[in-house]
N, C-alpha and C positions, 0 to 999 in steps of 0.2 A: 845537573841533571847526571848526566855520565860519571862524576865522581859517589854520587849518590846511591847509582844504582851498584859502581865495583864497590863499592865500603861497605853496601847489603850484599854482595856476591862474597868479599872477603869473611863480613859473619858466617854467614851459613857456613862456609868451608871452614872457618878458625874451630866453630861449634863441631860437624862431625871429627874434624883432624881430633880434639881437644876429648870426644865420649869414647874413638878409637882406644888413641894415647892411656882415657879412664879405665878400662873395661883391660887393657892390658895389662897395667901393674896390678890392675884390680885382679884380676885374675893371676898374675904371679905370685903372688903377697897371702893370699889367702883359698884358692884352691888348695896346696897342698896340706894347711893345719885345717879343713872342712876333712877330706878325705883321714886322717888323720884321725878329729873324734869319731866317724859316724865308727870306723872302728875298732876303737874303744869301748861305743854307744851299745855296738854289737856283742862287743866280746861283754861286759856287764848284762846284756841283756840273755844272754846267756848262763853267766855265772846263778843270775837271783832262779834263770828257770828252774837251773841244777840244783841250785842250792833247796828252793820252795816246792819246788815240783809244780811250780806254773805251766799248766796250757797254754799254747799261742792264746785261746779267747778268750785265760783273764787275766791273764797280761795285757792287753789289750783296752780289757776294761778295767782296767788298773790306772793303765796311760790317762784315761779320757777322762778316768776322775782328778788324776793329780792334773793334767790343762785346765780340770774347768774351775778347780776350786781356787788355780795362781791369782783372776782377779779380786778375791777374799782374803786373800792372805794377807793385804795391811786393812782389813777391816773394812766397814760394809761401804760400797764406795755412790749408795745413791743418795743417801742425807743430803743434807742444803750443803755442806761444803764443797763434798766428795761429785754434789752436781755441777754444782760451782767454777771446780776446776775441772767439768767433766764439756763446758759450757764453752769456757776458756780456748779449752785446746781444739775445739770447734769451729770458735771461727776467727780461729787467728793461724786454721791449718797445721795447724801442728801434731796434731791426729797421733798420740803413742799409742794405743792400742791397748792401754792398760785396760779402760771400761766400754764397752759400746751397748747397746739397748738392748735389751733381751724379749721388748714385744714388741709386737707389730706397728700398734701404737705409735710408741717412740722411735719407733724405724721411718717410718710417715710421720712425725711433728721435727722430728733433725734431721732432715735433710731439707722440710719447709726453714725451717732455722736455722742453718746454714745455710739452702738458696737469700732470703735476704740478711744473714747478719756478715757475712762477710764480705760483700760489697762496703756495708756501714764501716766492717773495722778496715777494711786499706781507705776508704777514704779519710777518717777516724787518724790514722795512723801517719796519711803523705798532709796533711793537717795540721797534727801537732809535729813531725818534722821539719814541716818550710817557716812553726813560728820556735822554731828551738833554733833550726839554721840562725834566721832572722835576730833572735839571741843573742845567740856566741859572737854573731855577725857586729852589734855591735857592743859589746866588751873588746872584740879585738881593737874597736876602733879607741874608745876607751885607754883600753892600757897602752897606745900607738902613741893617744895624746898625749898618757902618766909621762910613757918616757923622753916625750921628749920628740917623736920622730916625723918630718916635715912632711915624707906622704904617709896619712893614714891611709891612705885606701886597702879592702883587703882584699884577697883576689881571690881568683876561685882556686885556685893551689892551696893558698892560705887553710881556706874553710876545707876543702878536703882532706889539709895533714893533722886540724884538728878534729877533722871528724872520725877517722883511723885510727887515733890514740883515744877520743871518745871510747871506741868500738871496745877497742883491744882494754878498756882503764873497764868497760863495765864484765864482760870477761871476765877479769881476774878478782876483781869484788864478789859474782860466784860464782864465781868453783872454789874461794878461801871459803864462801860461806856453805855451799854446799857438800862441801868436804867434812868440815867438822860435823852441823848436823847429820850428816848421811853416811861418815865415814866410812867415805868413798877415799881414795888418791885425790890429788891437784890433778895430776894427767886426769884422768876419768871424771870429774866434776868439773873439769873445763868444754872435757868434752864433751857434758852435757849441757852446758851451756851456748856453747857454739848450736849443737844441734838444734837447742830449742828454738832459741833466736837466729836463727837462720829456717827456720819454719818445717826442719826434713822431720824432724820427730820419729825416730826410726822406734822408741821405747826401749831400746836393750835399759838403754837406763834412765829413770822415769824418779821421781820424787816426789818424797808423799803417801810413799806403800809400801813400808817402816808398821808395823803393828802398830793400830788404833793410833795412827799420826792426825791422820784428816779430825779426828774426835777430839783429842787428847792435846794436841800443841799448836792452841791458834793461835802464838805471837809469827813462831814456824811458819805455820800455815797463811797468815799473812807478808810475812813475805815475801814468799814464794811468792802469792800473786802480783805483787804490786810487781818482783822483781822480774817478772815475765812478761807483764805489760812497759813500765819505763824499759827494757831489755829492749823490746821491740820497735820502741821508740826513737832510741836512739841508731838501730841499725835501722832503723823507713830513714831518716834523717843522712843516715851516710848515704844510702843507698839513692836515695834523693838526687844528689849532687852529686851522686856518678852521673846517674842518671842525665841531671842536667845537663852537666856537660857535655856531653854528644849530641845531648839537640840540639848544643850550641852552636856546638860543631856543627850537624848540619844544619843548622838555621844559614850561621854564613855562608855554607858551600849553597844551597838555596840563595839565599840574596847578593852572592858573588851570579850566577847560573839567571838569575832576573836580570842583572847586569847588563851582562854579559849578552844575550836574548836586548834588551836594547839596545843595544851600540849596533849591534847588526842590523835590527830593523831598519832604524836611522839612517844605517849605511845605504840598503836600499832602497829608502826610500828618498836618496838624494841620484845613488846612481840611476833612481828610475827616470830621473825627472829631465829633461829634454832639453837641453844645452845648444846656445848657435854656434856651428863653430863650424867654418873652412864650406859653408854654404857655400860658393863658388870659386871655382879656380880657373882662370880664364890664361892661353897663353895662347898668343897671336907676332907670329912672324915674319920678315917677308916673303914667305913659301906660298903663303895662304893657310897653315895649317895651322889648328886651333885643338882643343886639349883641354874636355871639359871634364873633374871634377864633382862635381855637382852631386849628391842626393835622392835626382829625384827621377821619378818613374817614369817622365817624362823625356825622350831622346832629342841628342841635340844637332836638326838637320843643317851639317853645313854654319850650323852654332847664327840660324837667323833668332828662334827665338827659344829660349831657354829659361822655364818658369821653376823657382827654389819656392818652397811655401815651407815655413817652418814660424812657429809661436805668431800664426795670423799674419806675421812678413813677408811682403810678396818683391822675391829680387825679379827681373828683368838681366837679362843678357840680349843685345841683339844686334845684330846687322856687325859681326864678328868679320873681320876681310881682311885679304893681305897684307894690303894699308894700315898702317895703323894709323894713318888719319883720318879711316873713318870710323872709328872705335868707334862707340859711344856705348854707355854704364845707366840704366836710369836703377832707380830705387821708389818705387813710391811711399816709402818710409823714412826716407834719408835727408838729412837735411839738403844736398847737394842740390842743387835745381837740375831742371832737368835738359837730358843733352846735355851733360857734361861731352867737355870732346878732352882726352887724351894723346892730343897734336905731341904735346908739352910734354911729355911722360920720356922715359929709354924707349932703348929701342925693347928691350925685356920689361915686359911686365906683369905683375900675376896680384891679382886680384880674389882678396881672399875678409871677410867679411868671417 
């Protein structure tokens, strides 16, 4: 349990540290560019207002019209193909922002639709990812058998490597296709595929937004939809492997902690059992001195009677005198006969049971 707590705390600290590093890097990379773009736009606005003698109100009105017309640049968005595209971005949480419901009824339905569709989609992708990982494990095992390898077991490291290569291949195939159909550079197309399949969905690059692509290029529309769904399955399968590896580490720690707790409990049970040891020690010498180290609550008055009880066995040491000839040791639970004399024993005698 202690290791799990330390790991969880370490993950939290790593996440916040990662956020701080990301904020610092993005600030350094984008801040100056943003300021330069803002200055350029203000300069262009001033030039347009001076050239066409726009008032501030006229400029704001033109700006509003341009922004509202942007979603319609690709044609009708709410026909069946466009609506299907929008539904995909909703239940997969991509959310490009290229289209949004304009009516209150559409917004209400979108909330209910997402509330039911998102969990269903997550469960579906998880199940598909598990089936895909099982199939890949089977293929790898068959390949190892065909190659004549003695060890055909598929380790988690093998699965993670195959999953990573599959993700990389999926991104590259999509980047090549979208670069061809959309006229983007390969880098921008790869960026679009990555942002889409990780469900980040910034919306700065969106496929099928050229003039009437949704209505006129049916094969490309079908490819785009299938690529998004299959790509999300591949990415989900890889993430399942990574999460499974982390959960396996946690389960191993839990099992180890449970074993440690069980061993500690057994140790406490053993130490808590009463043991019969050194119940009585009596040393008799010629001077008549008697020393008893028995853990009995009763005092030993001149060693006349001293009773020790342990595990329902009573031991009595009676009549210890200065003469060893008169020493008698009796035990009701002992096999020795009562009144056994210690006359023949040596000068110094220690009796320990």
